[in-house]
Every structure is written in structure tokens, then in C-alpha cells.
N, C-alpha and C positions, 0 to 999 in steps of 0.2 A: 213737441215736448215743452211743458210749462217750465217756468223759472224754478218752481218747487221741485219738479222732476229732475232738472239739471243739477240743482244743489244736492239732492239725494244721491244722484249718480256720482257727483264729485266726492261726497262723504263716503259712499261705498268704496270708491277707488282708493281713498286715503286709508280706510280700514284694511282693505286687501293689501295695499302696499306695506302696511305696518305688520300684518300677520303672516304673509307668505314667507318672508325670510325666517321667521321663527319656526314655522312649519317645516320649511326645507331643512333647517338645521336639525330638527328632531328627526325628520325622515332620514337624513344622512346616517344617523346612528342605527337605524333599523333596516333600511334597504337602500344602500348606497347607489345601486344602479338606477332605481326609480328616482331617487333624489337628483342624480345627475341629469337624467332625462327631463325631469320637471324643471330643474334650474336652467337647462339649455332652452327649453321652450319659453320659459318666463323671460329669460334674458333676450331672446331673439325678438319676440313680439308681444310679450305680456299675456300670452294665452297658455292654456293648459289642455292636454288631451283629455278626453272624456273620463278615462279610468283614473287619472290623476286628479281631475277636478272633483270626482266623487270622493276620493280620499281626503281632499281638502275640506269638503263639506262635512264629512264624518268627523274629522279631526277637530274642526272648530266647534262642532256641537259637543264633543266629548270634553273639550277644554274650557268650556264656559266656567269662569271663576267667580263671577259676581252673581250668585244664585239666590241671595236673600236668606240662605241658611246660615245659622251660626255654627260655631265649632262643635257644639254638642249634637246638632241635628245632622251635620254632614251636608253634602259631600265635601271632601277636601281635595280640590284639584289644584295641585301645585304646578308651576311652570314659570318660564322666563317672561311671560307677558300676561297682563290682565286682559281677560276676554269677557265682555259683557254679553248678555242676551241680545242687545242691540247690535253688537259687533257680529254675532253669529248671523243675525238677520241680514246685515249688510253683505256679508260674504255670500250667503245663500242667494240674495237678490242679484248680486254681481254675477254669480255663476249662471243663474237663470237667464239674465239678460244676454248672456253669451251662448245661449242655447243648450246649456247643460241641465240635465234632469237632477233636481235636488230633492 
């Protein structure tokens, strides 16, 4: 692994560490059981089961807030965290590095 790859990996991990708590909080409102299972896995060893990893990938894609659109063009994706396209790519890359299909 090159120094660039290591830095990208650290950056991806920071993005995931920032967004997973936001995602879990939102998930808690919609599916408390799945949120508890995901939280347990995350707390134990920082991993996610395949089905929950897939939900995270979908969530981060749906929540991209820095789209380049203005208010008149849409879309308006509101939420407690700003999520850029680069953040989405970081989460997807992080998941793929752990063997999840994204």
C-alpha cells in the first residue's frame, strides 16, 4: 500500500466515523431493531453485516447534500450532516475494502 493509499484509507475512515453515527440515529427512528444490531456490530469491532452495509451505501447516496444544484433546480436534501459526493465515494470505497458489494 502506497502512502497515498494509506492517506486515502485514513480519510475514508474519518468520513465513515463522522457519518455512521448520523446514519444510526436516523435508522433508529425508522427501524429500531436494525439500528440496535448495526450499533452493536459497529461498537464491537467497527464492522457491519452485509445487509446493513448495503443500507449505509444507499443512505449515503440518498443524502448527498452538496450536489451543485441551486434551490430552484433541486434537489433539497436536508439532514443533520453535510454529505458531499466525495463523502459518498469514501463510504463506498470503505465498504468495498471490507468486502461489501456497493
